[in-house]
C-alpha positions in Angstrom: -30.9 75.0 205.4 -31.4 76.4 201.8 -29.5 79.7 201.2 -32.7 81.5 200.2 -34.3 80.6 203.5 -31.2 81.6 205.4 -31.3 85.0 203.7 -35.0 85.6 204.4 -34.7 84.6 208.0 -31.7 86.8 208.3 -33.7 89.9 207.3 -36.3 89.0 209.9 -33.6 88.4 212.5 -32.1 91.8 211.7 -35.5 93.5 212.3 -36.1 91.7 215.5 -32.6 92.3 216.8 -32.8 96.0 216.2 -36.0 96.0 218.3 -33.9 95.3 221.4 -33.8 98.4 223.6 -30.0 98.2 223.7 -29.6 98.0 219.9 -32.5 100.3 219.1 -30.7 103.0 221.1 -27.4 102.1 219.4 -28.8 102.1 215.9 -30.3 105.5 216.5 -27.1 106.9 217.9 -24.9 108.3 215.2 -21.7 109.9 216.5 -22.5 113.3 217.7 -26.2 112.8 217.2 -28.9 113.4 219.9 -29.3 109.7 220.5 -25.7 108.9 221.1 -25.1 107.5 224.6 -21.4 107.6 224.1 -20.6 103.9 224.5 -19.5 102.4 227.8 -19.2 104.9 230.5 -20.4 107.8 228.3 -17.0 108.2 226.7 -18.4 110.3 223.8 -17.6 107.7 221.1 -20.1 105.7 219.1 -21.8 102.7 220.7 -20.0 99.4 220.2 -21.5 96.0 219.3 -19.4 92.9 219.2 -21.0 90.7 216.5 -20.0 87.9 214.1 -20.3 86.8 210.5 -22.7 83.9 210.2 -21.6 80.8 208.3 -23.3 77.7 206.9 -26.8 77.2 208.1 -26.6 79.7 211.0 -29.2 82.5 211.0 -27.7 85.1 208.7 -26.2 88.2 210.3 -25.2 90.0 207.1 -28.2 92.3 207.0 -27.8 93.1 210.7 -24.1 94.0 210.3 -24.8 96.4 207.5 -27.7 98.1 209.3 -25.7 98.6 212.4 -22.7 100.0 210.5 -25.0 102.3 208.4 -26.4 103.7 211.7 -22.9 104.7 212.9 -22.5 101.8 215.3 -18.9 100.6 215.9 -19.1 96.9 215.0 -16.4 94.5 216.1 -16.0 91.1 214.5 -14.0 88.2 215.8 -10.7 86.9 214.4 -9.9 83.3 215.3 -6.5 82.8 216.9 -4.5 79.6 216.7 -5.4 78.6 220.3 -9.2 79.1 219.5 -9.3 82.4 221.4 -10.8 85.4 219.6 -9.1 88.7 218.6 -11.3 91.5 217.3 -11.3 94.0 214.4 -13.7 96.6 213.1 -16.3 95.7 210.5 -15.8 98.0 207.5 -18.1 96.5 205.0 -18.6 93.1 203.3 -15.9 94.0 200.8 -13.3 94.1 203.6 -14.0 90.5 204.7 -11.5 87.8 203.8 -11.7 84.0 204.0 -10.0 82.4 206.9 -9.8 78.9 208.3 -12.8 76.7 209.1 -14.9 78.5 206.5 -14.9 81.7 208.5 -15.0 85.3 207.1 -12.9 87.8 209.0 -12.2 91.5 208.7 -8.9 92.4 207.2 -8.2 95.5 209.3 -6.0 96.1 212.3 -6.4 93.7 215.2 -7.6 95.3 218.4 -6.7 92.5 220.9 -8.8 90.0 222.7 -9.7 92.5 225.4 -11.5 94.8 222.9 -14.7 92.9 223.5 -14.8 94.1 227.1 -15.6 97.6 225.9 -18.7 96.5 223.9 -22.2 97.7 224.9 -23.8 94.6 223.4 -22.3 91.2 222.5 -24.1 89.1 219.9 -23.4 85.4 220.3 -23.8 82.4 218.0 -25.1 79.2 219.5 -26.9 75.9 219.0 -29.8 76.6 221.5 -30.9 78.4 224.6 -33.2 77.3 227.4 -36.0 79.1 229.0 -33.8 80.4 231.7 -31.3 81.9 229.3 -28.6 79.2 229.4 -26.8 79.2 226.1 -25.6 76.0 224.5 -22.5 76.8 222.5 -20.9 75.0 219.5 -18.3 73.2 221.4 -15.2 75.1 220.2 -14.7 77.0 223.4 -14.0 80.4 221.8 -17.0 82.1 223.2 -16.7 80.5 226.5 -13.4 82.4 226.7 -15.1 85.6 225.6 -17.8 85.3 228.2 -15.2 84.5 231.0 -13.2 87.5 229.9 -16.2 89.7 230.1 -17.0 88.4 233.6 -13.4 88.9 234.8 -13.4 92.5 233.5 -16.7 93.3 235.2 -18.1 94.3 231.8 -21.8 95.2 231.7 -22.5 94.3 228.1 -25.8 92.9 227.2 -25.4 89.3 226.0 -27.7 88.3 223.2 -27.7 84.9 221.3 -29.1 84.8 217.8 -31.1 81.6 216.9 -33.9 80.1 214.9 -37.2 79.7 216.6 -36.9 76.0 217.1 -33.6 76.5 219.0 -35.3 78.0 222.1 -35.8 74.9 224.2 -37.2 74.0 227.6 -33.7 72.9 228.7 -30.3 72.4 227.3 -27.3 70.3 228.6 -25.3 72.3 231.0 -21.5 72.4 231.7 -19.8 74.2 234.6 -18.4 76.8 232.2 -21.7 77.6 230.5 -23.1 81.2 231.0 -26.5 82.7 230.9 -27.4 85.4 228.4 -29.8 88.3 228.8 -31.8 87.7 225.6 -32.3 85.5 222.6 -33.5 86.8 219.3 -35.2 84.6 216.7 -36.8 85.6 213.4 -40.2 85.8 215.1 -39.5 86.8 218.7 -37.3 88.5 221.3 -36.9 86.3 224.4 -35.8 88.2 227.5 -34.3 86.3 230.5 -34.8 88.1 233.7 -33.4 85.3 235.9 -32.6 81.6 235.5 -35.9 79.8 234.9 -37.9 82.8 233.8 -38.4 84.7 230.5 -40.5 87.3 228.8 -41.2 87.6 225.1 -41.4 90.7 222.9 
């Protein structure tokens, strides 16, 4: 997809994503402010969103990352490990991103460990597609399958949201035993909520 189209759809995607109840609350919750829900369990810290830096023709997340950070949200970004698992580090601005393997951009700050994602309020996921029941089709590398399994083992209550183009919301997708359902999908033109396998609502 042409870079200018990716950028424009990224702006629309950021607006739609911030319309999610979970992220609207987070984006309005500056540390110490009246909207701050204090992160998981009301710990008193800023809300946490695990996100990612888009690459190639993926819907751009750049505008979204900066808007979340400007709102005081604690944004975690993945760092790819040699075994394809993901470590995490804080997003501290585009100038603190460095090039890594496979064309990725990663934060250059301290590594927080693979378990850091279990403390996120919202986890934003890349993907190839999602079906009308909320089943996400991943990219095949297995990194986010591990993340989702880790969240499940930890009993984490994070909202799982996949970011896609409009044409990537499908009637059905191929399913593997390790695949997981998400709570919502956001495209440049709509928010798709999945209340249960096989059902959805649009916002």
